[in-house]
All heavy atoms as an XYZ file, in Angstrom:
677
protein
N      -6.163      1.661    -17.571
C      -4.944      1.124    -16.833
C      -4.670     -0.262    -17.192
O      -5.510     -0.963    -17.638
C      -5.438      1.180    -15.381
C      -4.350      0.771    -14.344
S      -4.720      1.170    -12.689
C      -4.530      2.828    -12.650
N      -3.348     -0.541    -17.214
C      -2.918     -1.936    -17.610
C      -3.356     -2.943    -16.661
O      -3.322     -2.955    -15.460
C      -1.418     -1.956    -17.507
C      -0.856     -3.122    -18.013
O      -0.510     -3.157    -19.143
O      -0.476     -4.037    -17.127
N      -3.964     -4.145    -17.241
C      -4.549     -5.169    -16.521
C      -3.502     -5.901    -15.625
O      -3.812     -6.370    -14.591
C      -5.335     -6.120    -17.293
C      -6.192     -7.130    -16.580
C      -4.325     -6.937    -18.363
C      -7.260     -6.539    -15.948
N      -2.275     -5.910    -16.157
C      -1.171     -6.560    -15.346
C      -1.097     -5.743    -14.072
O      -0.715     -6.488    -12.917
C       0.143     -6.720    -16.235
C      -0.053     -7.709    -17.313
C       1.229     -7.997    -18.081
C       2.310     -7.077    -17.951
N       3.418     -7.450    -19.017
N      -0.980     -4.504    -14.064
C      -0.782     -3.705    -12.888
C      -2.035     -3.882    -12.026
O      -1.776     -4.048    -10.815
C      -0.689     -2.210    -13.374
C      -0.712     -1.262    -12.147
C       0.558     -1.517    -11.308
C      -0.654      0.224    -12.548
N      -3.221     -3.863    -12.426
C      -4.331     -4.165    -11.612
C      -4.325     -5.594    -10.955
O      -4.573     -5.783     -9.703
C      -5.739     -4.067    -12.401
C      -5.986     -2.735    -12.933
C      -7.182     -2.660    -13.842
C      -6.217     -1.766    -11.771
N      -3.874     -6.535    -11.679
C      -3.555     -7.872    -11.069
C      -2.552     -7.852    -10.064
O      -2.814     -8.582     -8.964
C      -3.189     -8.862    -12.257
C      -4.309     -9.234    -13.097
O      -5.549     -9.054    -12.685
N      -4.195     -9.680    -14.384
N      -1.540     -7.196    -10.158
C      -0.428     -7.016     -9.172
C      -0.980     -6.411     -7.902
O      -0.799     -6.794     -6.785
C       0.724     -6.020     -9.667
C       1.570     -6.895    -10.722
C       2.717     -5.976    -11.079
C       3.536     -6.536    -12.153
N       4.661     -5.697    -12.587
N      -1.725     -5.343     -8.111
C      -2.344     -4.615     -7.018
C      -3.346     -5.512     -6.323
O      -3.349     -5.683     -5.029
C      -3.114     -3.408     -7.535
C      -2.201     -2.330     -7.936
C      -3.988     -2.816     -6.260
C      -2.801     -1.116     -8.655
N      -4.181     -6.281     -6.995
C      -5.132     -7.160     -6.353
C      -4.422     -8.364     -5.675
O      -4.820     -8.674     -4.551
C      -6.081     -7.854     -7.493
C      -7.197     -8.612     -6.961
O      -7.852     -8.077     -5.950
N      -7.215     -9.892     -7.210
N      -3.290     -8.869     -6.274
C      -2.654    -10.011     -5.545
C      -1.969     -9.446     -4.284
O      -2.054    -10.086     -3.239
C      -1.546    -10.477     -6.491
N      -1.388     -8.230     -4.266
C      -0.815     -7.754     -3.034
C      -1.853     -7.417     -2.048
O      -1.538     -7.609     -0.968
C       0.030     -6.401     -3.514
C       0.872     -5.921     -2.341
C       2.027     -6.771     -2.060
O       2.297     -7.861     -2.557
N       2.661     -6.419     -0.886
N      -2.958     -6.857     -2.469
C      -4.072     -6.486     -1.465
C      -4.442     -7.804     -0.756
O      -4.570     -7.826      0.431
C      -5.127     -5.806     -2.241
C      -6.345     -5.430     -1.466
C      -5.907     -4.269     -0.474
C      -7.420     -4.762     -2.332
N      -4.706     -8.824     -1.598
C      -5.067    -10.132     -0.936
C      -4.054    -10.757     -0.030
O      -4.282    -11.118      1.148
C      -5.491    -11.091     -2.057
C      -6.083    -12.344     -1.441
C      -7.424    -12.158     -0.732
O      -8.316    -11.443     -1.136
N      -7.545    -12.530      0.617
N      -2.916    -10.522     -0.259
C      -1.701    -11.018      0.488
C      -1.685    -10.199      1.777
O      -1.412    -10.819      2.857
C      -0.362    -10.831     -0.262
C       0.857    -11.356      0.403
C       2.109    -11.085     -0.581
C       3.349    -11.341      0.300
N       4.665    -11.120     -0.481
N      -1.902     -8.945      1.725
C      -1.795     -8.087      2.903
C      -2.976     -8.462      3.830
O      -2.782     -8.511      5.097
C      -1.915     -6.619      2.550
S      -0.428     -6.001      1.811
N      -4.221     -8.625      3.296
C      -5.331     -9.112      4.110
C      -5.029    -10.437      4.785
O      -5.334    -10.636      6.033
C      -6.749     -9.024      3.355
C      -7.333     -7.706      3.409
C      -7.436     -6.990      2.214
C      -7.909     -7.158      4.578
C      -8.047     -5.681      2.219
C      -8.504     -5.932      4.517
C      -8.721     -5.190      3.316
O      -9.266     -4.067      3.403
N      -4.582    -11.301      3.975
C      -4.243    -12.694      4.566
C      -3.228    -12.619      5.657
O      -3.282    -13.323      6.709
C      -3.777    -13.632      3.516
C      -4.813    -13.976      2.446
O      -6.097    -13.738      2.622
O      -4.459    -14.424      1.351
N      -2.232    -11.858      5.506
C      -1.224    -11.761      6.495
C      -1.484    -10.784      7.647
O      -1.067    -11.166      8.813
C       0.130    -11.201      5.833
C       1.404    -11.327      6.735
C       2.647    -10.995      5.875
C       3.915    -11.136      6.684
N       5.148    -10.883      6.016
N      -2.092     -9.612      7.479
C      -2.275     -8.722      8.437
C      -3.726     -8.451      8.952
O      -3.865     -7.769      9.930
C      -1.631     -7.353      8.160
C      -0.184     -7.387      7.698
C       0.231     -7.347      6.354
C       0.848     -7.692      8.712
C       1.547     -7.394      6.107
C       2.225     -7.800      8.458
C       2.472     -7.659      6.968
O       3.805     -7.755      6.775
N      -4.731     -8.799      8.005
C      -6.144     -8.457      8.489
C      -6.342     -7.086      8.255
O      -5.577     -6.291      7.477
N      -7.444     -6.567      8.841
C      -7.920     -5.235      8.689
C      -7.085     -4.300      9.578
O      -6.413     -4.749     10.577
C      -9.324     -5.102      9.241
C     -10.440     -5.895      8.467
O     -10.038     -6.270      7.299
O     -11.473     -5.824      8.911
N      -7.023     -3.038      9.161
C      -6.416     -2.044     10.005
C      -7.250     -1.870     11.219
O      -8.569     -1.837     11.200
C      -6.328     -0.660      9.317
C      -5.313     -0.674      8.132
C      -5.494     -0.111      6.946
C      -3.972     -1.000      8.373
C      -4.535     -0.203      5.975
C      -2.954     -1.045      7.544
C      -3.282     -0.644      6.222
O      -2.266     -0.608      5.263
N      -6.680     -1.719     12.311
C      -7.455     -1.638     13.633
C      -7.935     -0.135     13.760
O      -8.971     -0.031     14.367
C      -6.580     -2.003     14.797
C      -7.100     -1.874     16.155
C      -8.117     -2.796     16.430
C      -6.694     -0.832     16.948
C      -8.772     -2.697     17.836
C      -7.444     -0.828     18.162
C      -8.398     -1.632     18.549
O      -8.953     -1.537     19.770
N      -7.067      0.759     13.236
C      -7.457      2.196     13.494
C      -6.929      2.950     12.269
O      -6.058      2.543     11.565
C      -6.952      2.673     14.766
O      -5.512      2.718     14.816
N      -7.429      4.215     12.348
C      -6.961      5.094     11.248
C      -5.456      5.502     11.508
O      -4.647      5.559     10.594
C      -7.779      6.370     11.443
C      -7.446      7.448     10.229
C      -7.846      7.206      8.905
C      -6.826      8.487     10.498
C      -7.515      8.134      7.871
C      -6.487      9.514      9.537
C      -6.895      9.083      8.187
N      -5.125      5.540     12.776
C      -3.723      5.826     13.157
C      -2.755      4.664     12.699
O      -1.657      5.001     12.140
C      -3.571      5.958     14.715
O      -4.187      7.154     15.053
N      -3.292      3.375     12.774
C      -2.492      2.312     12.294
C      -2.186      2.401     10.859
O      -1.040      2.170     10.271
C      -3.003      1.008     12.778
C      -2.198     -0.168     12.231
C      -3.009     -1.500     12.219
O      -4.258     -1.480     12.541
O      -2.357     -2.475     12.153
N      -3.355      2.717     10.065
C      -3.249      2.812      8.520
C      -2.426      3.907      8.203
O      -1.511      3.801      7.239
C      -4.696      2.989      8.117
N      -2.475      5.109      8.902
C      -1.601      6.288      8.596
C      -0.125      5.788      8.794
O       0.811      6.285      8.146
C      -2.033      7.460      9.354
C      -3.221      8.105      8.903
S      -3.189      8.608      7.138
C      -1.928      9.939      7.175
N       0.218      5.128      9.913
C       1.546      4.740     10.112
C       2.126      3.919      9.055
O       3.250      4.011      8.548
C       1.670      4.031     11.421
N       1.248      2.939      8.531
C       1.778      2.015      7.544
C       1.867      2.840      6.193
O       2.925      2.801      5.466
C       0.750      0.936      7.356
C       1.160     -0.005      6.078
C       0.640      0.049      8.571
N       0.900      3.726      5.884
C       1.112      4.700      4.705
C       2.449      5.415      4.696
O       2.927      5.548      3.805
C      -0.044      5.499      4.506
C      -0.095      6.338      3.316
C      -0.090      5.619      1.960
C      -1.392      7.358      3.342
N       2.668      6.006      5.945
C       3.893      6.724      6.098
C       5.152      5.920      5.807
O       6.027      6.452      5.036
C       3.917      7.347      7.547
C       5.094      8.276      7.649
C       5.266      8.969      9.041
O       4.404      8.463      9.950
O       6.114      9.778      9.291
N       5.225      4.704      6.276
C       6.293      3.980      6.124
C       6.444      3.543      4.700
O       7.552      3.667      3.971
C       5.987      2.595      6.838
C       7.304      1.658      6.620
C       6.993      0.290      7.344
O       6.275      0.289      8.305
O       7.624     -0.715      6.948
N       5.363      3.155      3.995
C       5.438      2.838      2.519
C       5.793      4.026      1.676
O       6.511      4.009      0.814
C       4.077      2.215      2.007
C       3.721      0.969      2.564
C       4.853     -0.117      2.267
O       5.513     -0.015      1.319
O       4.845     -1.133      2.990
N       5.213      5.274      2.058
C       5.567      6.466      1.408
C       7.143      6.780      1.519
O       7.961      7.109      0.562
C       4.741      7.571      1.862
C       4.923      9.017      1.157
N       4.159      9.183      0.094
C       5.923      9.922      1.218
C       4.510     10.425     -0.427
N       5.633     10.835      0.333
N       7.697      6.629      2.685
C       9.089      6.753      2.890
C       9.990      5.827      2.098
O      10.929      6.185      1.548
C       9.394      6.590      4.402
C      10.905      6.900      4.664
C      11.051      6.929      6.284
N      10.545      5.663      6.942
C       9.565      5.655      7.736
N       8.897      6.761      8.072
N       9.133      4.571      8.301
N       9.449      4.536      1.932
C      10.279      3.642      1.116
C      10.173      4.036     -0.362
O      11.158      3.790     -1.104
C       9.590      2.195      1.279
C       9.836      1.574      2.632
C       9.184      0.250      2.919
O       8.411     -0.165      1.938
O       9.212     -0.231      4.006
N       9.214      4.670     -0.858
C       9.063      5.050     -2.156
C      10.037      6.224     -2.339
O      10.751      6.324     -3.445
C       7.685      5.523     -2.461
C       7.442      6.049     -4.002
C       7.708      5.079     -4.983
C       5.903      6.478     -4.124
N      10.099      7.173     -1.272
C      11.008      8.238     -1.417
C      12.460      7.727     -1.419
O      13.339      8.291     -2.096
C      10.847      9.249     -0.232
C       9.889     10.295     -0.509
C       8.731     10.453     -0.117
C      10.194     11.477     -1.433
N       8.103     11.653     -0.677
C       9.043     12.269     -1.496
C      11.383     11.907     -2.168
C       8.952     13.537     -2.236
C      11.275     12.945     -2.894
C      10.105     13.861     -2.971
N      12.714      6.732     -0.685
C      14.043      6.289     -0.634
C      14.469      5.629     -2.003
O      15.672      5.851     -2.407
C      14.171      4.922      0.460
C      13.930      5.507      1.799
O      14.255      6.653      2.147
O      13.811      4.695      2.847
N      13.590      5.032     -2.663
C      13.850      4.619     -4.016
C      14.134      5.861     -4.920
O      14.990      5.847     -5.811
C      12.704      3.705     -4.630
C      12.613      2.428     -3.945
C      13.893      1.584     -4.283
O      14.462      1.608     -5.321
O      14.306      0.681     -3.301
N      13.322      6.855     -4.758
C      13.589      8.113     -5.523
C      14.946      8.822     -5.391
O      15.579      9.214     -6.302
C      12.446      9.140     -5.194
C      12.780     10.560     -5.734
N      12.615     10.814     -7.027
C      13.085     11.727     -5.093
C      12.848     12.126     -7.175
N      13.059     12.647     -6.003
N      15.458      8.675     -4.122
C      16.756      9.305     -3.778
C      17.895      8.571     -4.320
O      19.044      9.154     -4.411
C      16.869      9.367     -2.256
C      15.867     10.462     -1.761
C      16.126     10.583     -0.214
N      15.122     11.444      0.379
C      14.073     11.109      1.082
N      13.889      9.801      1.340
N      13.272     11.982      1.601
N      17.857      7.362     -4.714
C      18.853      6.571     -5.124
C      19.376      7.213     -6.554
O      18.648      7.731     -7.362
C      18.525      5.142     -5.529
C      18.271      4.419     -4.248
C      17.759      2.920     -4.514
C      17.683      2.159     -3.264
N      17.226      0.857     -3.588
N      20.753      7.051     -6.695
C      21.437      7.738     -8.017
C      21.091      6.888     -9.242
O      20.890      7.410    -10.276
C      22.803      7.745     -7.813
C      23.243      8.696     -6.689
N      23.144     10.110     -6.860
C      23.833      8.558     -5.410
C      23.546     10.744     -5.737
N      23.976      9.691     -4.889
N      20.896      5.515     -8.910
C      20.595      4.703    -10.051
C      19.143      4.170     -9.769
O      18.953      3.296     -9.018
C      21.483      3.514    -10.032
C      21.325      2.633    -11.259
C      21.776      3.259    -12.600
O      22.531      4.205    -12.655
N      21.355      2.651    -13.713
N      18.210      4.750    -10.500
C      16.783      4.324    -10.351
C      16.409      2.913    -10.743
O      16.997      2.465    -11.743
C      15.867      5.294    -10.992
C      15.814      6.769    -10.598
C      14.883      7.627    -11.431
C      15.456      6.990     -9.185
N      15.836      2.092     -9.863
C      15.411      0.802    -10.193
C      13.877      0.752    -10.397
O      13.155      0.852     -9.441
C      15.885     -0.173     -9.011
C      15.389     -1.582     -9.184
O      14.509     -1.888    -10.025
O      15.937     -2.464     -8.490
N      13.465      0.843    -11.658
C      11.966      0.942    -11.930
C      11.207     -0.218    -11.493
O      10.030     -0.037    -11.219
C      11.847      1.289    -13.292
C      12.336      2.785    -13.723
C      13.523      2.933    -14.223
C      11.589      3.903    -13.470
C      14.004      4.204    -14.463
C      12.024      5.161    -13.599
C      13.270      5.353    -14.112
N      11.774     -1.265    -11.298
C      11.003     -2.464    -10.783
C      10.712     -2.252     -9.270
O       9.545     -2.383     -8.896
C      11.687     -3.802    -10.944
C      11.789     -4.170    -12.398
O      10.905     -3.925    -13.173
O      12.650     -4.972    -12.800
N      11.713     -1.694     -8.625
C      11.513     -1.389     -7.147
C      10.475     -0.202     -6.983
O       9.657     -0.260     -6.152
C      12.810     -1.093     -6.455
C      13.701     -2.290     -6.163
C      13.220     -3.230     -5.237
N      12.552     -2.629     -4.045
C      11.357     -3.057     -3.429
N      10.881     -4.126     -3.938
N      10.905     -2.570     -2.412
N      10.558      0.815     -7.903
C       9.688      1.859     -7.903
C       8.324      1.365     -8.100
O       7.270      1.918     -7.379
C      10.169      2.969     -8.820
C      11.347      3.654     -8.375
C       8.920      3.972     -9.007
C      11.987      4.695     -9.412
N       8.146      0.621     -9.039
C       6.711      0.006     -9.382
C       6.273     -0.778     -8.161
O       5.101     -0.566     -7.828
C       6.819     -0.982    -10.498
C       5.454     -1.515    -10.761
C       5.372     -2.544    -11.979
O       6.568     -3.217    -12.115
O       4.419     -2.895    -12.472
N       7.041     -1.434     -7.483
C       6.622     -2.373     -6.343
C       6.259     -1.354     -5.223
O       5.327     -1.614     -4.482
C       7.847     -3.275     -5.898
N       7.058     -0.346     -5.003
C       6.599      0.652     -3.994
C       5.303      1.418     -4.273
O       4.552      1.701     -3.308
C       7.851      1.663     -3.675
C       9.075      1.020     -3.113
C       8.741      0.219     -1.772
O       7.843      0.516     -1.088
O       9.510     -0.741     -1.510
N       5.189      1.769     -5.441
C       3.825      2.390     -5.922
C       2.734      1.364     -5.578
O       1.657      1.850     -5.027
C       3.995      2.841     -7.429
C       4.958      4.027     -7.524
C       2.553      3.221     -7.878
C       5.274      4.339     -8.866
N       2.921      0.194     -6.004
C       1.831     -0.755     -5.722
C       1.472     -0.867     -4.289
O       0.418     -0.866     -3.807
C       2.183     -2.170     -6.330
C       1.289     -3.244     -5.810
C       2.117     -2.097     -7.906
N       2.642     -0.796     -3.414
C       2.457     -1.059     -1.957
C       1.602      0.159     -1.544
O       0.708      0.154     -0.560
C       3.775     -1.179     -1.336
C       4.489     -2.433     -1.436
O       3.864     -3.404     -1.933
O       5.678     -2.606     -1.090
N       1.892      1.408     -1.994
C       1.298      2.549     -1.610
C      -0.224      2.473     -1.967
O      -1.174      2.924     -1.116
C       1.988      3.834     -2.074
C       3.095      4.388     -1.279
O       2.894      5.179     -0.394
N       4.221      3.737     -1.493
N      -0.442      2.083     -3.152
C      -1.829      1.903     -3.622
C      -2.589      0.950     -2.828
O      -3.770      1.113     -2.430
C      -1.806      1.511     -5.049
C      -1.408      2.633     -5.881
C      -3.238      1.008     -5.475
C      -1.174      2.196     -7.418
N      -1.985     -0.155     -2.402
C      -2.571     -1.275     -1.615
C      -2.923     -0.552     -0.105
O      -3.998     -0.831      0.312
C      -1.721     -2.462     -1.485
C      -2.141     -3.411     -0.439
C      -1.737     -3.056     -2.799
N      -2.054      0.087      0.336
C      -2.391      0.654      1.636
C      -3.455      1.622      1.620
O      -4.377      1.661      2.398
C      -1.175      1.488      2.245
C      -1.464      2.264      3.395
C       0.009      0.659      2.592
N      -3.656      2.477      0.599
C      -4.790      3.434      0.430
C      -6.044      2.722      0.163
O      -7.099      2.969      0.776
C      -4.416      4.367     -0.684
C      -3.335      5.395     -0.366
C      -2.895      6.040     -1.738
C      -3.908      6.349      0.664
N      -6.008      1.539     -0.540
C      -7.066      0.757     -0.855
C      -7.705      0.079      0.425
O      -8.759      0.061      0.858
C      -6.944     -0.185     -1.928
C      -6.751      0.411     -3.208
S      -6.400     -0.809     -4.615
C      -7.986     -1.593     -4.737
N      -6.658     -0.501      1.187
C      -7.137     -0.921      2.586
C      -7.611      0.041      3.549
O      -8.580     -0.189      4.267
C      -5.920     -1.710      3.161
C      -5.510     -3.027      2.652
C      -4.512     -3.782      3.538
C      -5.262     -4.264      4.682
N      -4.507     -4.403      5.904
N      -7.031      1.264      3.508
C      -7.530      2.278      4.352
C      -9.037      2.600      3.911
O      -9.824      2.757      4.859
C      -6.649      3.609      4.197
C      -5.340      3.470      4.887
S      -4.290      4.944      4.496
C      -5.159      6.161      5.646
N      -9.211      2.829      2.773
C     -10.655      3.132      2.222
C     -11.487      1.933      2.738
O     -12.674      2.268      3.294
C     -10.591      3.158      0.788
C     -12.056      3.443      0.295
C     -12.613      4.609      0.356
C     -12.898      2.354     -0.385
C     -13.900      4.919      0.066
C     -14.265      2.586     -0.665
C     -14.693      3.888     -0.442
O     -15.906      4.132     -0.910
N     -11.126      0.693      2.371
C     -12.036     -0.357      2.804
C     -12.277     -0.523      4.335
O     -13.379     -0.688      4.907
C     -11.549     -1.731      2.320
C     -12.370     -2.893      2.544
C     -13.786     -2.885      1.937
O     -13.914     -2.276      0.801
N     -14.676     -3.422      2.474
N     -11.174     -0.414      5.099
C     -11.158     -0.800      6.579
C     -11.681      0.385      7.287
O     -12.426      0.198      8.306
C      -9.795     -1.101      6.994
C      -9.363     -2.512      6.426
O     -10.132     -3.137      5.769
O      -8.168     -2.799      6.561
N     -11.290      1.693      6.856
C     -11.584      2.814      7.729
C     -12.901      3.545      7.225
O     -13.822      3.782      8.024
C     -10.496      3.774      7.730
C      -9.145      3.204      8.128
C     -10.745      5.115      8.507
C      -9.062      2.560      9.420
N     -13.116      3.533      5.989
C     -14.288      4.334      5.426
C     -15.444      3.453      5.356
O     -16.514      3.635      5.990
C     -13.982      5.085      4.075
C     -15.155      5.654      3.518
C     -12.753      6.000      4.293
N     -15.271      2.206      4.734
C     -16.312      1.339      4.442
C     -16.805      0.614      5.695
O     -18.017      0.691      6.107
C     -16.126      0.350      3.356
C     -17.227     -0.629      3.178
C     -15.914      1.169      1.967
N     -15.766      0.030      6.333
C     -16.090     -0.695      7.580
C     -16.068      0.149      8.933
O     -16.579     -0.399      9.934
C     -15.106     -1.929      7.723
C     -15.092     -2.868      6.656
C     -14.042     -3.979      6.941
C     -13.989     -5.014      5.682
N     -12.944     -5.949      6.009
N     -15.757      1.291      8.781
C     -15.850      2.234      9.903
C     -14.996      1.867     11.177
O     -15.448      2.073     12.262
C     -17.439      2.425     10.347
C     -18.206      2.833      9.282
C     -18.174      4.139      8.789
C     -19.279      4.601      7.929
N     -19.014      4.827      6.565
N     -13.873      1.266     10.831
C     -12.923      1.008     11.929
C     -12.210      2.277     12.153
O     -11.059      2.518     11.806
C     -11.852     -0.115     11.463
C     -12.661     -1.427     11.317
O     -13.596     -1.764     11.886
N     -12.032     -2.217     10.417
N     -12.685      3.100     13.088
C     -12.066      4.417     13.393
C     -11.685      4.366     14.801
O     -11.624      5.537     15.396
C     -13.121      5.428     13.044
C     -13.460      5.469     11.607
C     -14.535      6.505     11.139
N     -14.894      6.361      9.802
C     -15.572      7.070      9.253
N     -16.255      8.027      9.843
N     -15.912      6.959      7.989
N     -11.369      3.444     15.343
C     -10.867      3.472     16.792
C      -9.625      4.254     16.905
O      -8.857      4.204     16.085
C     -10.746      2.152     17.297
C     -12.126      1.341     17.320
C     -11.904     -0.147     17.838
N     -11.276     -0.938     16.891
C     -11.936     -1.649     15.972
N     -13.213     -1.473     15.750
N     -11.278     -2.557     15.190
């Protein structure tokens, strides 16, 4: 995997933790994932694909999944 991509993911993950903290519940995490997934689909539906936006939305989806794993699975925040 490209190190630049991993750095983008890491930076976005840290930014999300700084701004929002841990997910409070699995339901909260799923709602955020659904929103990010919808935003990725919205980019897909455009007639003129913007690959920078697509990359940003993919990174956002990866970040949500990584936070879900850390907050829900590892930390057991399953309220």
